[in-house]
N, C-alpha and C positions, 0 to 999 in steps of 0.2 A: 475635309469636312469641317463645318463650323460646329461649335459646341451644341447647337440647337438642332442640327440635322437629324440626329438619331431620334429625337422626340418627334420631329416633323414626319419622319418615315413611319413611326408607329401610329401617329394620328391618321396618316393616309391609309394604313392597313385597316384601322378601325372603320374608316369611311367606306372602304371597299367591301368590308364584311357586313355593313349595315349596323355597326355597333357604336357609331360616333354619337356622343351626347353633347348637348349645349343647353344653357339656360334660355327660357322663353318668358318674356314679360307678360303679365296677365293682370286682369282685374276680376275680382270675385264679388258676386252679390247674390246672397241667398243660395239657391241650388245651382246657379249658373256661373260660368267662367267665360270671360271675353279674352280671346287671343287673336291677334292679327285681324281685328275688326269682325271676328266671327263669334257669335254667342253660342255656347254649347252647354248641355247638361253635364255638370261636373261629376264624373264617375272615376276620378283619380285621387280624390282626397280621402284622408283617414278620419274625417270629421263625422264619425259613424252616427252620432245622435243629432247632428246639425246644431250643436251648441255654439261652435265657433262662428257660425254664420248668423246667429241670432242677435241683432242689435239691441233688443230689449233687455237681454241679460246684461250686456255691457253697461247700458244706461242705469240699470238697477244697481249694479256693483259700484259704479262711480258715484251714484247718488248717496250710497250708504257708507262710502269710504272718505273720511275727513282728509282734507288736503295735507294735514300734518303727518298722515300715515302713508302718503303716496311717494314713498322713496323709490326712485327709478334705478338706483344702484346700491348694492351692499358695500361696495368700495373695498372689500377684503374677503378673505376666507372666513368661514364660520368660526374657526378656532382663534381668529384675531378679534375683529369687531363686527363680523357679518352675521352673527346669530341673533337676528331681529325677532321680536315676538311673533311675527307672522309665520316664521319657520316652526317655532314651538307649537303654535296653535294648530297648524296644519298636521304636524306629526301626531298631536294629541287626537285630532279628528280621525286620522288613519288608524291609529292604535285602537280607538274605541270601535270603529267599524269592523276591524279585523280581530275581534274577540280578545282585545287586550294585549295582543302581541306588540312588540316594539316596532317602531317605524323609523326609517332614515331616508332623507331626501338627497337627491343628486341633481347636478346641472342638466343632464340629459340621459336618455336611455343608453346612449353609446358610452358616455363617461362611466355610467354605472357598470355596464357589462365588461368594460376593459379594466375596471379597477377592483371589483369584488374578488374575482377568482385569483388574480395574482396575490392579493393581500392574504387570502385564506390558505393558499397552497404552498407546499414546499416539496422537496424531493421525495418525501414519503407520502405524497398525495397522488392518487390516480384519478383522472377525469375521464369518464365515459360519456361521450356527447353524441346526440342524434346527428346523423349525416347532414341534415338540412337546417341546423340551427343558424341563426342570424350571424352575419359577418362580425358584428360587435362581440358576440360570444366567442367566435373563432379567434378573433384578435386577443381577447382576454385570456383565452387558453394558451395562446402562443406566447404571451407576455409572462405567463406564470412559469415556475420552475417544475411544474408537475409533468409527469408522463401522461399522455392522453391517447385514447383509442376512440374511433368513431364507430358507432353501431348503425346498422342499416335502418333507414328512415322508418320510424314508428314500428319497428320490429322488436317487440318486447321479449320474444323468445330468444332472439340473438343477444339482447341485453342480458337476459337471465343466464345464458351460457357464459357470457363474459364475466358476470358477477360470480358465478360458481368457480370460474377459473382463477380469478384474482382475489377472492375472499380469503383464501388460504395462503396467499403470498405474503410472507412476513416482511417484504420490502415496503409494504404500504400500510400506513396507520389509518387512512381514511380513503373512501372512494366517493367522489362526487359525481352524480348523474345529472347531466345538463340537457334540458330540452325546452322547447316552447310548448305552450298549451295549444294555441292556434298558430299555425305556421304562416309566415308572412307572404310567401310566394304561391303556395299550393292551396291555402285556405282550409286545409284539413287539420285535424287535431289529434293529439295523443290521448290515450286512455289513462287519465289521471288516477282513477280508482285502482286500476290494475297496476299502475306504476307504484302507487303507495303500498299496495299489497306485496309487491315484489321487494320494495325497500325493507319491509318488516321481516323478511326472511333472512336478511343479512345484517350482521351486527355493526359493521363499520361503514354503512352507506348513508349518504346525505343527498337530498334532492334540491336541485336548483331549477326552478321553473319560471320562464319568462312569460308572463300573462299579458303582454303588451297589447295584443289585438283582441283580448277578451275583456279587459277591464272596461266597464261601462255598458257592455252589450250582453254579458252573460251573468246569470244569477238573479235571484229575486231583487236584490239591492244593487245589482250591477257590479259586484265585487269580483267578477271574472269566473273562469272555469273552476277555480279552486272553491268558490262558494257554490257554484252550480252542482258540483259533485261532492260537496261536503268534506273537503280534505284540507282546508286552510291550516289546521293545526299540525298536519302531517308533513308539510313542505318546509324544509329548513330555510330555504332562501326563495321567497316568493317575490319576484320583481315585476314591475310594470312601468308603463310610461304615462306621462301626463299630456303628451302632445298629440294624442289621437282622439279617442272619444271624449276625453276630458278637456279638450279645447284650450290647453295651456302649454307649458313647456317644462321639461325636467323628467326625472324618474324617481321611483321609490322602492324601498326594500322593506318587506315584512319579515321579521325574524325574531330570534331569542334576544333578550337584552344583552347577553354576553357577546353575541356576534356584533350587535350594534356598537358596543363600546370598543371592541377589537378593531372594527373598521375605522372608527374615528381616530384611532391611534396608528393604523397601519396602511390605510388606503390612499395611495399617492394622488390620484385625481381629485379626491375629496379634500385632502390636506392642503394641496398646492394650487387650488383653483379659487378664483374670486367667486363667491356665492351668487346664486341667482338674485335678481332684484327682489327686495321684499314685496313689492307690489305684485309680482307674479305669484308669490306664495300665498298672498291674501286672496288673489283671484282663484288660485287652485283650490283653496279651502272653500270658497264660495261656490264654485262650480261643482266640486265633488259632492257637497251636500245636496245641490239641486239634482245631480245625476242619480242619486240613490232612490229618488222618488219617480223615476221615469220608466217604470216597467212596461207601460203601454207602448212606448217607443221601441223598447227591446223586443216585444212580441211582434210589433209591426215589421221590424227589421228582419226578424227570423222568418216571417212569412214571405217577405219579398225575396230573401236569399234562397229559400227552398224552391220557390217558383223559378227563379232564374237558373239555378243549378240544373233543374230538370230540363228546361228549355235548351240550355247549352248542350246537354247530353243528347237530346233529341235531334240536334243539328249534326251529330256525329263527332263532336269534339271530345277530347279527353278532359274531364273536369273532376278532380278529386275532392273538391271543396265540400265542407259541411258548415260553412260560415258565411259571413258577409263579404269575404274576399273570394271572388269567383274568377278563377283563371280560365282563359280559353287558350289551350296549348296548341300552338300552330306548328312549331318546329324550326324552320329556318328563319334567320333574322330578317332578310329582305322581304320575304312574304309577310311576316308579322308586321313590319313597318308599313307596308302598303295597306294592309287591312286596317291598321290603326288610323292611317290617313283618310281612308274612305269613310270610316265611322265618324271621324271628326268632321268631315265635309257634310255628313248626314245629321250633325248636331249633337254627337255624343263624344265628350272628351274622355277618351280612354287611352292610356299610355302603353306602349310596348315595353316589355321587360326582356332584356337580352343578356347574353353572357358578358361579363363574368358573374352578373347577379344571379343567373340561373345556369344550369349545366348546358354545354353545347347541344344543339339540336332540340332544345326545349324552350325556345323563345315563345312568349305568350303575351296575350292581352291580359292585363290585370284589372278587373272590374271591381271597384270598391263601392259597395252600396251604402246608403245612409238613409235615415228615416224621412228625409224630405222627398225621396223617390216615391212615385206612385205606380200602381200596378200597370197602368196604361204605358208608362215609360218602359217597363220591362217588356211588354208585348212588342212595342215598336223597335226596341233594341234587338230582340230576338229575330224579328223580321229582317232587319238589316244584316244580321249574322248569316 
């Protein structure tokens, strides 16, 4: 066998299972996406508020940004020469929005989640993580030296039992509970108020909440589920992404100033990575301020989401969603792939999600709604389903 034969065999297995993936060239304009000369309604993007698709916002930003400030590379890490004013400005904006708590920026949500937990954890740390947390958090947990236990998805009774068991264990100085607010594959959400109440019962518990799919679309000012449920101050590590509803790139952490300083000194992906281009941080600051005033779009998105969730259930599909992420859980990968292809032929760009992204026998269509969708689109999609 050649050195490549083993990889080729594994790729053949993926093709036979209907789990083979590949890039597809596309052109996007407004609410539509063009692939293979077919124009489809884009229902696979995380541009939940339609801000990334709005050319007027880009024009306004470039008009008000002097050429002298349009740095397209930071050329170093922030600890060397990469700490441009746009970084400090955006962190100040985030801090003001999140009730004066400290803010720290990262190159991506993945960088953030694989770096924070290893930096904060040692052998006297226990991590209790929801069974369905994102792959980036799983990788961060595995990179840490902490012991970890997974609790059943959104089962806070099971979490409470684990906390009661480990709270008295002198082997651990701290317990970090890790969860998402809105889960990326099922579109359901954890009960943040109950989770905070549970935290307060135990002395050495800290909360790590990834609000990636809620920032921009939840709360009066779009600050996520933490704002919606009034628990911003109670979450020790509130993280989110800039690459979904905020139409930019990168991630952020809202935390205590001590945690911020500690990560600057200990978090390897932050210390050893070239910082994001200053231009992107200026854009993030610009778009974040716009987003906070778009509650009408948030309300519209919530209405569309609730309507589609009910229509999917009425068709007999399992749909756990309470958000703009609406899965249609089919089961086997080949059937899911065929259904996605038929919907694309009908003009709806919906992607199949298959193992290992989701568990075996739970392949699904993942419908991502955004504020550019109209109710008539929802009705037509439900008819196709």
